[in-house]
C-alpha positions, 0 to 999 in steps of 0.5 A: 472513472478515474477520481482525486480526492482532497484530504488531511490525516492528524498524526501525533499532532501534525496534520497532513494534506493529502490529495489521492489520485487513481492512476492507470499508471505511474509513468507521470509521477516525478521518481525523486518526490516517491518515496512508498510502493505498496499493495493491496494484495490478494491470496486468493479471495483474502486480503493480505493485513500486516501488524507493526511499523512504527505506529505498531498497528494493521495496514498494508504490506509494502515500504519505503523504496531504495536508491536505484530500486524501480517501483515495481522492485520496491513492491516486490521486494517489500512484499517477500519481506514483510509477507513471505509472499510473491507478486505474482500480478500487480496493477496501479491502483493510484497515487497520494501526495501527501504534503505538511509545510515543505515537506512532499513525498508521493506515496503509490498503491497497487493491488497485488495477486500474491501467492506464499512462499511458506509461512511468514516468519519474520519480516527481515526489518522486524518492522512486521510482526505478524500476517493475516488475510481477512475478507475484503470487506473486514478491512475496517475492522482492522484499519480506517483511512477515511475516504481516501482508504476507502477508495484505495480498497474500492479500486483494488477490489474492481481490479482483481477482477483482472487477474 
């Protein structure tokens, strides 16, 4: 059963309202409002996490959709750039509607099966400084995004069996 979760998150004193939706496709999502595509990536039985970004912490691999880019192209490009891994298969997990004041954006989350192209050396943009392969059940040792994060990882693990 597909779920919806209402939540909020406060970062640097700024609270955002988050509405997360499980999704089997992103056909109904407004591309003009969609800013991110991130993957819960699996290499074998391990989950790939990346360290860096503006907050200099651990999280998923992915990033910002560039002009003219499809959601899938963003996902594949960002995962190569941030982990030096290629996406072999992917399925939609869900999306988040994030709003604070008049600012509103949509962020996509995918489950991905990946394969290394070689060792990770560096992210061309310089934001990711390290990647790790972890047991998925250990992700909260690195990041904890509350109920929404739990659902994203739970659904990714469910979808992983389809690869």
